[in-house]
N, C-alpha and C positions, 0 to 999 in steps of 0.2 A: 504494500500500500504506500502510495506517495502523495504528499501534499505539496501543492504548487501555489505560490503567491505571485500575483502580478500587481506591481505598483505603477500607477500612472500619475506622474507629477505634472499637472497642467498649470495654466496661468491663473485659474480661479480656484480650483480644488485639487486635492491629492486624493486619489481613490485607490483602494486595494481590494482585490477579490482573492479568495482562497478556494481552490478546487481540490477535491480528494479523488485520486485515481486508483482503481483497483480492478484487476481482472478485466481489462479492456472496457471498463465502465467508469464514468466520472460524474461528479455532481458538485454543485456549488455549496460550500459549507459556511462561507462568510463573505460579506460585502460591506465595506465601511468607507466613509469619506470624511474629509475635513476641509472646510473652506478656509484657505490661507491667503488667497488673493496675492499670489507671488509676484504678479506683474504690476501690482498697484504702485502708482507714482513712479514708474520707471522713467517716464519722460523721454525727451529727445536724446538724452545721454545713454539710454538703454542700459541702466545698471539696476541690479536687484538691490532694493533698499534693506537696511539692517532689520527693521521691524518685520518685513515680509520674510526675510531669511530666518529669523528666529521662530516665526510661526511655522514655517515649513519644517525646520529641524525638530521642533517639539512634536509636530504631527508624526514625522517619520519615526521618532523614538517610541511613540505610543504604538505605531504599527508594528515595529520590531518586537515589542513586548508581546503583542498579540501573536506574532509568528512563533515566538519561543514557546508560548503557552499552548499553541496548537501543534507544536512539534513539526513545523514547516521546515523542510530541508532545502527546497529549491525556491529561490526568490528571483524574479525577473523584474528589475526596476528600470523604467524608461522615463525620460523627461521630454517635454514637447516645447511649445512656442516660447514661453517666457524664458526658459533656460537656453533654448536654441539661439535666441536673439540677444542674450545678455552679454555685455562686454566683460563682465566679471564672472562669467560662468565657470571658468577653471578654478578660480578661488572658491567659489560657492561649492562646486562638486567635490573639491578636495576636502573642504570642511565637512560636507555630508558624509563622505567615506570615512573620515577620521572619527566622527562622532557616532555614526550608526553602523559602519561596516558595509554600507551599500555603495556599490560602484555603478552609478547610473549610466545607461546608454542614452545619448541624446539623439532622438530620431530626427531625420531630415523631414521637411514638409511632405515630400513624396512618400517617404516611409510611413509617416503618420496617416496619410490618405490611404495607402495600401492596406495597412492593418485594420483600419476602419472598414474598408471594403471586404476584407477577408472575414471579419466578424459578421457582416451583413449577409454575405453570400452563403454562409453556413447556417443562416437562420431563415432564409426566404427561398421560395421556388421561382421567383421572378426571373425571366430570361434576360430582360433589359431594364435599365433604369439609371437614375442618378442617386448617389449617396451624398448626404450633407452632414458633416460632423462639426457642430458649432462648439468651439472651446472658448476660453476666456480671452486668448490673445490671437487665435487664428481660426480659420474655418477651412476644412478640407472638403473638396468636392471631387467626386469621381463619376465617370460615365462607364457603365459596363454593358456589353452587348454579347449575346450568346453566353452569358454567365462568365465572360472573360473581361478583365479590366482593359478598357479602351483608352481612356484619358484620365488624368488626375492633376490636381493643382492644390496648393496650400495658399489660401488668401491671407494676407497679413493683417487680418482684423478678426476680432471675436466679440462676444457679448460685452465683456468687461472693457476692452479698449475702445469700442465704439461708444459705450455709455460715457466713458471719461471724455472722449473727444467731442461728442455732440451733446453734452449736458446742457440743458436749457439755461439760458442766461437769467431766467426769472428766479432761479434758485429753488424751484418747487420739486426737484427730484426727477423731472421729466426730461425727455430728449427733444432736440429740434428735429421733428419727424421729417419734414419735407427736405431739409438739408441732408439728413441722413439717407433718405430714399434716393435722392439725386446721386449721392456718392456711391451707393450700392449699385445703382443702375449703370453708372459709368464703369465701375470695377468689373461687373459681370459682362458688360458690353465689349470689353477688351478681349475677352476669351471667345474666339470664333466658334470653337467646338461646343460651347454651351448652347448654341443655337442649331447645332447640326442634327440633333434628334429631338423633335418636339412631341409633346403628348405623352411622354413616359412618366411614370410615377417618380416622385422624390422620396427616398427612404432616409428618414432623419434619425440621427443618433446623438447621444449626449444629453446632459441634464436640461438644457434649454428646451429641446424638443420634447422630452418626457414631461417636463413641467407644463408646457402648453397643452399637451394631450391630456394630462391629469386634470387641469382646470376645465377643459372642455367636457370630460367625462362627468365631472361634478355638475356642470351647468345643465347637462341633458339627462342627469340621473341614470347614467349608463350602468347596467346591472353587473358588469364584470370588471373587477379591479385588476386589470392586466394591461401592461404597456405594450408588450411585444405584439406586433401585427395589428395594433389599433390603427384605424384609418380615419382620416379627416379629408373632406373635399376642400377644394380651393376656397369655396364660399364659406365653409366652416372655419378655415384658418383666418380668413378676412374678418369674419364676425367676432371671433375670439380676440384677435389683435385689436380690433376697434374697441371692444369692451375694456381690455387691459389698458389701452392708451388713455381712456377717459377717467381712470382711477388715480387717486393720489397715492403717494408712497405708503402712507399709513393704511389706506384701503387695500393696496396690493399685499401688504404684509399680513393682513387679516383674511385674505381671500382663500377659501377652501381649495385645496389641491396645489397651491403654490408655495414652494419652500420660501421661508422668510429670507434666507440668505441669497435668494435669486430675485427678490422683489424689485430691486432697483435695476436689474439687468434684463428683465424679461422682455421689455418692449423692444429694445435694440436687437436682442436675439431673435425675437419674433419677426422683426422686419427683414432680417437676413433670410429667413424661411420664405416669407411672403414675396420678397423681390426675386429670389431665385426661381420660385414657382412661376412667377410672371415671365421671367426671362426664357424659361424652357417650355412654357405653356403646359405645365404639369397639372393634370386634373385632380390629383390626389396626393396626399402626404401619408406615408406609411411609417409607423414608429417602430424602431428596432430596439429590442432589449439587448442586442449584441452590439459591441463596438470594438474599439481599439484593444481593450484588455482581452476580450474573447478572441480577437484575431491573433494576438500574441500566444494565447493558450492553444489555439488550434494549430499554429505553426509548431509549437513545442511538441504537441501530441503527434504531429506528422513526422517530426524528426525522431521522436521516441519509437514510433511504430509506423514505418512508411506504408504498410498495407492496412493500417487500422481504420481508415475512413474512406468510404466510397463517395461518389458524386451525388447520390440520391439523398438530399437533405432530410426528407421525412423518414426514410428508412434508417438513416444514421441515428435519428432521434428515437425511433421505435426500438432498435436494437439496444441502444444505451439504456432506455427505460426498462426493457425486459431484464437486462443484467442487473441494473440497480435494484429493482424490486424482486429479484430472484425468481423470476417467472420460469417455469419449465419450458425451455426454448423449443425442445423437440415437439412437445404437445402443442404449444402455441403456433408453431410453424405449420404443423400438420392441420390444425383446425383452420388456419388461414387458407391452406391449399384447398381443403374441402369446401370452405365457404365461397372461395373464388370459382371453384368448379360449378357449384350450384348457381352462382351469379351468371357465369358464362352460358351454362346450359339453359337457363331460364330467361335469357335475354329477350326472346320474342314476347315473353309474358310480362316482363316489367319495363322494358324499353329504356333502361338507364344506360349511362355511358361511363367513360373513363374516370370522371371525377368521383362519381358514386363508388366505382370499383376501388379507387384509391382509399376512400374513407372506410370501406368495408375491410380492406387489407390491414389498415392501421388498427382498427377496432378489434379485429380477430387476433392479431398478434398481442394486443395489450388487454384483452378482456379479463385476464386473471390478476392484474396488478393490485386490485383491492384486497386480495387475500393476504398481502403483506401487512395490511392494517389489521384485519380480522377476518376469519373465515365467515363468521356470522355477519349478515348484511354486506357480503363482499361486493355485490353489484353496486350498492349505494356508494361504497368506498371507491370502487373503480371509477364511477361517475365523477366523484369529487377530485380524485387524483388527476384524471385526464383533463378535466375542465380547468384546473388551476395549475397545470404544468405549461411550460412554454410551448411545447408541441411545434417545434420549428417546421416551417413549411405550410402550416395551416392557418387560415384566417380564423377569427373568433367564431364565426358562424360554423366553419368546418370543424373547429375544435369541439364546439358544443354538440354537433351532430355525431362526431366520432365517439364522444363520451356517452351519448344516448344510445348509440348502436351497441357499444361494448357492454353497457349495463342493462340492455333491454330485457324486460320480463313480459310486459304486455302494454297495450296502448294507454290504459288508465294510469299505470305506474309511471310511464314515460311522461305523460302530461303533468302528473303531480310533481315529479322531480325537476322538470324543466320550466315550471311556471314562472319562477323569478327571472328567467332569461328568455322568455318567449319572444321578446322584441327583437332578438338577434336572428330569429328564423324567418324564412320567406314562405309565402303560400306554397303548399305542396311538400315542404320539408318534413312535416310530421309523417306523412304517408311514406316518404322515402325512408325515413328512420325505421318505421314499422316494418317495411318489407326487408330491409337489410338486417334489422335486428332478428327477424324470424329466420333468415338464412343462417345467421351466426348461431342461433340457438340450435338449429338442426345440425350444423357442422360440429358444434361442441358435443352434441349427443352422439354423433357418429364416431367420436373418439372418446367415449365416456370412460373406457378402461385405460386410456392413455397408452395404448399399445400400437397405434397406427395400423391395426389389422385391416381396416377398410382403407384401401389405398387410392381408390378412384371411384367415380360414379358418372352416370349419364342420366339425363332426364328427357322425357317425352310427354308433351301435353296434347291431348286430343280434343280440347275444348270443354271437356267435362271434368277430367281428372288429370293429375300429373303422375306419371310413373317414374319413380326414382329407383334406378337399378345400381346397387352398390357392388363393388368388386373387392373381395376380401381374400387375404392369404390364410385366414384362419376360419375353419368351418363353424366355430362357436362364436357367433357375434350376437347372441340373444340379448345381451345387456344393451348393446348399441341399438338394435332394432326396437327393443321395448322403449328405451328413452326417446328415440326419434319419433316413435308413433304418437307421442303425447302432445304434439303440437298441431294436430289436425285442425282444431277449431281456430287457433290463431292464424295458421297458414291460410285457411279459407277466408277469414276476414280480410286478410291483406291482399291475397291474390285472386279471390273469387272462385276458387275450386280447391278440393281436397287432394291428397296425394296417396299413392300406394308405394310401399317399400318392397323391393325384391332383391334377393341376394344372389350374386354370381360368384361362386367359390372358385371355379376353374378359370374364370376369365380375368383374374387379377394380373396386373402388370406392374413391374417394378418402376418406381419413379427415379 
């Protein structure tokens, strides 16, 4: 078992995450931050000021105490814009190493942009898009196409530096909005590649983006408290920023969802988002729970085990969760195989496509995770675990549907457990969940003994009944057939007809 800490020393905050890695599975066990405003009052001379240096050193010493108490053996410390641009950075880094033992790597702007992209691409299934990482002293933007990095730039401004530069002369804590907007439009306009692909989503990372999203969730009473994959339309971004711009500093500090230590920076940071979305004509802002720190972690994992991660973001997440929750992988994989065979064979009956098949596959692999909490009420625990996990590659709606499919018992229970989140679903989603949930119940029953005896199946519907012919390598599959026969009524409600089960012992084929 290995524990890995990633420390990101930025212009506004220093953050540390700690991952625990064991048996090809990993999970986050700590996430902490301190607002030190390292770039505060650097001015034209670009020197880190003594008060800011002292705040940073004190925070790092506290972080190292946490690492020692957690028995962390590997620490990866990186510094970004404030240290990168400081004239006294060598003096500062020398003192940091002397007092904390940490030898910081100073990332270039391009490296900072790359690691942010790497974190994002391991958390989303989008093929193309822009990423925007707003820091205190810089903003990194990338364009990726075909899931490969196409262009990247580190812009020499962030939420903190823009707030200081464009602070209102009225002394009311606000910024000179029009002057700032003109500055941003000019800066983005200099980069021709920003206009080369229009209409793509902007995927935002960093504290500014997460805070704006959290404020919006509070405003609309969003039922799920989850940042990753939260989506805001351009109009919603505009409305939220308009509301924030109209509040005093005191009102911002008391606003639900907004961190007090970002209250004075949020408008300038929000204007970076808004102006970039205008420049690239982005219709939507997607919020990423992954960023630079996760990008560094994924790189470390790849170096540690080059064959450890594939290109399928969702399947990587599924496999990691199975291992973390000690799921019987052989059984889960076989149930998924049988569920997908039912899905494919019954395609003329249900008329669903690849997206629904993807959700069924994820749900089938993870249907047993709730057992790690308790065997009793395991389906309810499965629902909770999946709904409140990051589930990289799935939107909030898809995550909810996956959780409902994996925990499905009947339509009444589904409606009961999903009622607080009903607003996330679209018309027809309940029917889809019901059908996929029934297929998963059948598949699970067909491997009730967890022996993988039933290796394959075929289905034939004649308009009145569905004939399910299972192929087994074991003549004794009475347990599986009995269990599978108990879903007749639920199957009929979902698909409009009942089914017959037939066994073919001699027709089994090896997978």
